[in-house]
C-alpha positions as CSV (number, residue, x, y, z in Angstrom):
1,M,90.6,119.8,82.1
2,N,92.2,121.7,79.2
3,E,94.5,124.5,79.5
4,E,91.8,127.1,78.5
5,S,89.2,125.9,81.1
6,A,92.1,125.6,83.6
7,Y,92.6,129.4,83.5
8,R,88.9,130.6,82.9
9,T,87.9,133.3,85.5
10,R,86.3,132.0,88.6
11,V,84.2,134.8,89.4
12,T,82.7,133.4,92.6
13,L,86.2,132.9,93.6
14,L,87.1,136.5,93.2
15,Q,84.1,137.4,95.2
16,K,85.2,135.3,98.0
17,L,88.6,137.0,97.9
18,K,87.2,140.1,98.9
19,D,87.5,138.8,102.4
20,N,91.4,138.4,102.6
21,H,90.9,136.1,105.7
22,D,89.0,133.4,104.0
23,D,91.8,130.8,104.0
24,S,90.0,128.4,101.7
25,A,89.2,130.9,98.9
26,W,93.0,131.8,99.0
27,S,94.1,128.3,99.1
28,D,91.8,127.8,95.9
29,F,93.2,131.0,94.4
30,A,96.8,129.8,94.8
31,Y,95.9,126.3,93.4
32,Y,94.2,127.6,90.4
33,Y,96.7,130.4,89.5
34,R,100.1,129.3,90.7
35,N,101.0,127.5,87.5
36,Y,99.6,130.3,85.3
37,I,101.9,133.0,87.1
38,Y,104.8,130.5,87.0
39,N,104.3,129.9,83.2
40,I,104.3,133.7,82.5
41,A,107.4,134.1,84.3
42,R,109.3,131.3,82.7
43,R,107.9,132.7,79.3
44,M,109.7,135.8,80.2
45,N,113.0,133.9,80.4
46,F,113.2,133.6,84.3
47,G,114.8,130.7,85.7
48,H,113.0,128.2,87.9
49,D,113.8,129.7,91.3
50,D,113.3,133.2,90.0
51,A,109.9,132.2,88.8
52,N,109.0,130.6,91.9
53,E,110.0,134.0,93.6
54,I,107.9,135.9,91.3
55,V,104.8,133.4,92.0
56,Q,105.2,134.3,95.7
57,L,105.3,138.0,95.1
58,V,102.3,138.2,92.7
59,L,100.3,136.0,95.2
60,L,101.2,138.3,98.1
61,K,100.3,141.5,96.1
62,S,97.2,139.9,94.8
63,W,96.2,139.1,98.5
64,K,96.8,142.8,99.3
65,K,94.7,144.2,96.4
66,L,92.0,141.9,95.4
67,G,89.8,143.3,98.2
68,E,89.4,146.2,96.3
69,F,89.3,144.7,92.8
70,D,85.9,144.7,91.0
71,Y,85.9,142.2,88.1
72,D,84.2,143.4,85.0
73,S,84.6,141.1,81.9
74,E,83.6,143.9,79.4
75,K,86.9,145.7,80.8
76,G,89.2,142.8,80.3
77,R,90.2,139.4,81.4
78,F,91.3,138.9,85.1
79,R,94.6,137.1,83.8
80,G,95.3,140.6,82.1
81,W,95.2,142.2,85.6
82,L,97.0,139.3,87.2
83,C,99.9,139.9,84.8
């Protein structure tokens, strides 16, 4: 899997995340997006430990907000929202 396809929006996953009690969907979300979030934090010159803390904060905030998020590719990329 190349880097671009690794970060392609998984629309069906976003739909499953509307239910923040779907543990399987949240495991998948963390698996697919953890490295992306970490890499963004590292590019912002955060150290390893701080970048890992940012990953945790972003995942928690996502868990709280994705239930009300409506993905529309015409409005932009999901990664933009995530950043």
